[in-house]
N, C-alpha and C positions, 0 to 999 in steps of 0.2 A: 254576548252578543244579541239583540233586542229580538225577542222571539215573535212578532210583528213581520219581521221580513221573512219567517217562513208561512205566511201566509198568502192562499188566494183564494179564489170563488170558483167552486167545483157545483156545478147542477146536480141535483137530484138525479137527474135521468145519468149518468155518467155512472153511479153506483149501481153493481153488480152483484143480484140479488142470490143467482146462480152461477155455479161456474160454466165455460165450454164445453160443447159436448160433440165428440169426443173430447176426453182432458186434454189432448195434444192439439185441438184445433183455436187456442187462442193466438193473439195478434202479437209482435215481440219487436219493442221500437231500438233502434240501434241507435245508441248515443256518444259520439265520438266528438268532445271538445273542440271546436274548433271548425267540425267539416257538418256538413248539411245532416240533417238529420233521415235515417233511411227506415221503411216499414217494411218489416217482415211479418211471418210466421212462427211461432216457436219449433215449429217442426223444421226452419230453415237454420236451427242452431248447430246445428255441427257446422255448417256453411262458414259460419261467422266464427269460427274459433282454426286453430288451426293445429295438424300434428305434432302431439308432443306435450302440449295444454293438459290440463289436468282439471276438472272439475271437481269440486267436492261439496255434500250433500249433507244433510241433517236429516239423523233418520229416527228424530225421535216421535213419538207417537203420542196422540192426543188420547188423553183419558177424560170420562166424564166427570168432569170437575166443579159440576152446578149443583150444588146441593141446598134442598130445601127442607124445613123440618122446623124445629117448637123450641125456644127455649123456656125450661122449667126453672121454676124455685117456689119453694115449699110456702103455701099457702097463698099463691098467688096463681091467677089466669094466665095458659101456655101464650108465649107471645110468637107470631110467626115471624121462623129468622131465613134468610139466605145464605148463604156461604159460597164464593168462588177462590176455590183451592188455585194457590198462583205458587208456592215454592215448597217442598219438604225441606223438614228440619232433620229430622229422626224416623226410625222407622213405623213411632206412634203417631207424630209429630207433623202438621201442617202449616204453615203460613197461610193467611186469605182475606179475602175482602170481606166484610161483612154488611149484610142491610140489613132491618135498619139499625146502624151502628149505634144511634143514639140511646139503643131501647137494651143496651145487652152488655154487663159488666165483668172483669176478673172474677173467677168461680162460679157463672153462671154454668150451669147444665145444658146441653142443647143436643135433640133428638130428632137426627134428621131420617127420613123416612117416615114419619111420625106427621099428626095434624093433632088438632088441640084437643079433638073430641078422643083421642084416643088415651087409654088407661097407661099409667105411669109405669106401672107393674109387667107390661106384655113387651117382650124384648123381642116376637117374631119379626123380622121387616125391622130392626131400628137399629140406628147407627149411632152411636153415645160419643161428645166429645164434653171436654170440660175447657170453656175459654179460660187461656192461663194468661193471658197479657193482650191489651189492647192499646195501638197505634195511631197515628196521626191517618188522616184520611179512608178512615175506615177498616185500616188494615188489621188483623189480629192473630193470634198464636194460638190454634189448637189440639189440644192431648186428648187424642183418641181412647176410645176403652180396648179396642183393638189394634192388632200390630202386624207391620210386616206384611206377608201375602194373606192375612187373613183383611186386614184392612184393604187392601186392594181389591179382593174381593167383594168388600162391601161397597166401598165406591163405587165400583164397576154396577154391581148392582142396584144399589141407591142415587147415583148421579145423571146427571142429563149432559151432553155434550154441551160444550160453550163457544156457538156461536160467536162471533164478535157482535156489538152490540149494535154497528152501522148496519146489521145483516137481523139481528133476531127482534130489532125494534120497531122491524119492519113484515115479517113472517114468523109465522112459528117454526121451531125445527122439526125436522122430520125425517123419518126412514133415509132418505135419498142423502142427507148430509153425514148417515154415518159412513159412507164410501167418499162420498165428495171432498169429506174434510179429512181425509187422510192421503198421505201419500204413498204411492203403491210402494215404496222403502222404505217405510216406517218399521222401527221394529224394538226401539227402546220405550215401551210406557211412561209418562211421567210431564207431558207437557199439556200445558190449559189452552193451545190455542196453537196451530197449524203453522208450519215453515213456509209459509202460500208460497212461495217461487217455485216449493216442489212438486206443487198440487197439480202442474202443465206436462208433468212428465209421463212417456208410455211407456209401454216396452219397445215399442217402434222405434223410439226418439233413443233411447238406450240403445239399441242396437246400431240405429246410426252413428251415433258418438262411438261408439266400439271399430266400428268399420274404419272409419276415419281417422281412428289413432289416437283418439282424445281419452285421458284415463279417468279414471271415477276414483273418487273416496269417498269416507262418509266422516263424521265426525257427530258429536250429540251435545245438543243442548237443549233443554227441557225449559221449553216458551213460557213464560209465566204471562198473568193476567195482566199485568203493569205494561205490556204492549200496549192493549188499550186505552190506558190513563192519558188523560189530555197533559198536555203542558201548562199548567195555570200561572207560572213566573212569566214576570215581564222581560227579563233576562234569563238567558239559557247558565247564566254560572250559577243560580238560584234554584236548577230541577235538580231533583236526585232520582237516578235511576234505581229501580228495583232489580236486586240481583236473584239471576236465573243458575242455574248447575250445568256446569257442562264438562264434556271429557275428548280428551285428543289422545289417541293412542301415540306410543312411539314411534311406531313401525309408519302411522301413516305421517307424523311430523315427517320421518325421515324422507319418505318417497316426495312427499312435497319440496323437502328441499331438495332433493336429487331434480325433480322438476325444474325448477328455480335455475339450477346450478348449469342444467343444460340448456338455458336459455327459454325454458317452456313457463307457461305462464299458469300461475293459479286464480280459479276462474271459482269465485263464491255462489254457490246459488241460495240464495236469501240473504235478510241483512244479518240472519242469526248467524249461520255458518260464517258471515266476515267478521263479527263479533266475537265469536270464540277465537278464530284463526288470527285475529289480532292480538286477542287478551293472552295465548301463547307465543306469541313471538315475543324476542329477543329485542334490543334496542339495531341490531344489523338487518333484522330481518328474519332471520331463522329462527326456526319454530321447533318448541321441546313438547314433551308430554305432559299434559295437563288432565289436572282433575279439582275441581271447586266448583266456586260458585264465580260469577263476575257481573259487575255493574258497569260497565266499561260504556261510556256516556260520547259517542262520536261527534262534534261539530265541526262545523268549517275553520280550518287553519289545523288541524290534527295532521299528522303525518303517517301516511299509513305503510306498511312496513312488511306484510302478508300476501297480500291481495293485490293481481293485478285488472281483474276486471269482475265486474257483479253483475249475476242475474238477478231483478227483484220486481215486484207488482208496483202498481202506484200505489202512493200512500195519501195520507189524509193531511189536510194544511195542517202548520203548526204542531206537527208529529214529530216526536224525535228520531223517526225513519228516514223523514222529508229532510231532517237535520243531517243526517248520515249521506244520503243518497248526494245533497248538496256537496257536503264535504268531500265528497270522493269524486266529483265531475265537476264542479263547481255552481254557486249559487244563483247565476246569474243562466248557466247553461241549462240547468236543471228546470227553472223558473220558464224558459224558455220548452223546452222540451215536455212540457207537463200542457203548458197553453195549447201545444201543438198536440198532445193525445188528447186535451179534451173537444179540440177542433176539428178534432179526425175520428171521434167516435169509440175513442181506446175506453174499453169498463174499468173502472179503478176497483181497489180494495182486494179483501181477500179472494173473492172470485172473480176477480177482473182478470185483465190482459198483463204482460209482461215488459220487461226493458233490460236488456243488456248492455249497461256502463262502462264505459271504459274512462281511466282516470284524466282529471286534469294536468296539464302539465304542469311540473314544479320549478 
């Protein structure tokens, strides 16, 4: 499909730079294709679902994945470099997006937590890596001198929280973001972007869901920085998704299969949870245990197999996420829903309001 079909005009004033406070105070646009849009609040979520439904949350935890440091070559001055980690390859190895990519090459040594004036023999406060390979779009593979938990600790000490560029470009990251940009149920470190639909949930909302007989389950998908990359191709067939690592346990898969067998609905909280569930489903819609990478790219025409409803924030024009929601509820429906949201003052993107989408009739 042509990528320009997924374009729309979004005023700068619609972009949220801070989340609603408290976090469950956001708005919720309920979209049922063929029916009028319904304006609600996130606190009303339980009332929009039925007893026996099951919500699926992504319990990944955002790590401080933005590293800044220096490229070091014998006899050459240090060159400042930034690396945004996006997928772990091994206990000592990460894929990353590097800037400026043109000035680094395989074999280069990178010292993070350093500056150009630091001694190359000073190890205190340093995190060193070798650039093993270099791909397209500034993607590189970094092999660190540290491994496993020691590397995790060093990244936590040297890294910075990777706010989305449409927020970070307008204000600096601060102490509030360390809390605001994590879900309250984040458990598994490894994401470089938050599963933002989950940022709306509070203990009070979870209690309402429990009281309403709506089950809660978790999966893990470590969201990568590729989620921020623009679609540069003119046709969706020419766009390559970056892989992300995810896990769905056998117990959770079976619990969700039982939900659907009993006529309950599986409701994905966020596009990341949906992408993992769809990756783990067979052709008949039955879920199976999953552990590994997925690069599933969902566009209109995709047949959804495992998810019956989707809670998600409002996404960027021409993004893979707007393509996904258009596949789920229909392109015309979603274009109309986003026009309604803009006209009604909904707040967009990671810190913005949310929507509850139901599928287009097949």
